Phi, psi and omega in degrees: 000128175247129178271170177295129178300143180274127177239160182078205183295134179266328191256123175267110185303309185292327176301317181285331174291321173299316178297315178302314177297316178302311181303320181286326183286321176300309181305317183290330177293330184284315179298324180290347177291335188269152178281162189298331178300331185288353193297320181257016179267159182246092179294336168248119185297335180280001189238166171290166173292176179302314182317315187299312189293328176293324180274330184293317188295306176295325175302318179296318182298318176304309181296304189282332180267296186293313186275306181289321179278308186267351180076015186270160175288160175287191185250314181217099181306318182298310182295316176299327171295315187292320184266007190294322185206142178288192176234153175226067188287155180286327187209176186289324172307316176292324173302316182296317179294344181257008181293138176279124182303316183217119176267156176292160174301146181304324180300323180288316179298318184288328181293322176300316182300315176303317184284330177293317178296320179295313182299312180297316180296321175300318182285324176302323175288329197227339188268163171292135184252349172206158182157196190238012183286336172217148178307327185280356173264346180305127180052026181072024192301311181301321171303299187295330175302312184292314181297311179289332177299319180292319180295321175303312184290338173299321175294317182296320177299317182298315177290333170293317180293342182295328187277351174283143171304146183304323181290355174270357183233150172283118185300135175286146182297318187244122177249321180046056179277112179264084186271337185269125175193165175277128174277118189289155172290139182292126175211158182245155170237148182267132179248114184291161176307149177181188184248148180219157182254129177247144172080199182202168174259136181307326186279349185264353184228156179294315185202146172203157179281163190301319183291001178263355179245162345279177180287145173216151178250128186231147172276133182240131179288157175301152183204169172241148184213141174302139178288340181225154173298153174297128182263167177306320180296318176303313185290331177298320177303317176301316176294317183285340173274006177083022183303329185276353176254359182261098179302333183289347179277341189252152170294155177306316175286327176296319179299313182297325174289324181292318183292319184291330182286329178055047175235109187272025182198167178301151182295334186279355185260142172226148172265124177238096186066236181262017187236137172278140177231159177256133175270098174282172180300319182236007182214168157244126183239151174310141187308114179287107192291340187267352181283159175284140174287132175264123187212167177277170179296321179304314186283327177298312187297322180295321178298312186296327176290323177302323177278002184063034182233194176213181169275156169302146162281166177297320182292326174295316176305313174306315180299315183277338178267331187240349177264183178196173184307332188266006180065017175259129181265153183235169180285334180224165177307325184272350182134211178258358174299167187280157182281073181274184187291346181278347191264345179173171177270090175212180171072027172065034178284330185218165180268343184218175178296175170230168176308141176302145179080013186281352180235073182298340175289351179257008185287148183280178183291342183265005182082020181261136187263155167055037179285338176232109185109159187065006180147125172306154182242126184294138167246166175268017176272120176301146180285128179204173178271151172286151178307134185089008180301139173226132182290147188282150183287323189284343187199063191298336184280346197304318183250312195297336177287350180255008177277059186244001185075003181244023177225148178235145183289134167241136185239171178090234184191164176239174182300335184257027173264129175296143187296336176289344182268002182278088176220154189296319186282351185300142174230144172235168184202151178209162173294150185291341178265357188281120188257001192277332191272172187270082185227130177245200179194168166223157180272152175220162176206163179290154183301145178296000000 
């Protein structure tokens, strides 16, 4: 699909100022959820402690926008070096070796945050936001990189916060926990062979990350795919059938990781006596059987093999999400309409999932539900650049450091994915053993 090319100015100065202020306010509200004692803790051992993220978000805006796009000096070189980039360790030993021995006092971090916000807002109000004087100014790349980076990290914060006990967080006034729902009958729909479009062209979109470019069209063989994500009830059958004890269902490396983790069930599940519970953001509730299961890629692939199926490829996801029987592609599974609250569980509407199939207005042309929202979807496609990939000037490390065969593409969106990130070309990725993020899956198989 090609959209009408955007001509003229790409950046609306007042719009990006509003977005920056809204992003900063949301981030602050998320940090305010935690008790003070959590500030130097690592709720996910593979990640930096909370303090890093409070400094990282504004420091990144200084680096990618003020320094790389505008050529301005930083504010505090030592703190900008400390907060420049997070870690993505393969294992706990690697994470521990990356640990910072001493973090700054919170008052010093917050003083830096205030100064960084002041400098960024001053530039947003007065400096050139797009142009050709530097590559990172082209089409406002530096501005949009900073804005989307913060929204992405808000999701990181939320799945990190999920690991804190409920009493460590200020309970939200509105929870909207929909724990009751009907578990749909498992069924597959046949998708015939066809062509699908991956990625985008730089000139056709307001902004995209470097791994989204350039656009390419690929042929997709016929396949079958489940109309709903795998639910907690479906996955419970796998657990109770001994799926975590059957080495034949797991890849060799996946089995080694499963044994090392010594966790015989999804991370979001907990056993309380004889009852399975779900670890929600502010509660523990009896396992909602109609919710999508959140699992690692290793776990998803083992379940699919148990069902004599496999995961969707990235191209198949695009075909079932954005294509249709008439071979016309759309911007979203539901068509070209905006991603509003009727289309799916995304955009920070809720803290947790809802029953699968809750948004019939978001169904694709093939009758497949929840392709965008309620959980990212694992694919079987290793993360890599498209032919013609070029690293982006504002954040050259963003993608290419992860073209290592040890990360897999996830598509769609989760409850904590910002609405502005709901675009067809967006790609996310994680290591196959990473169990913390909001990722589900559905089974697929070759055409009969």
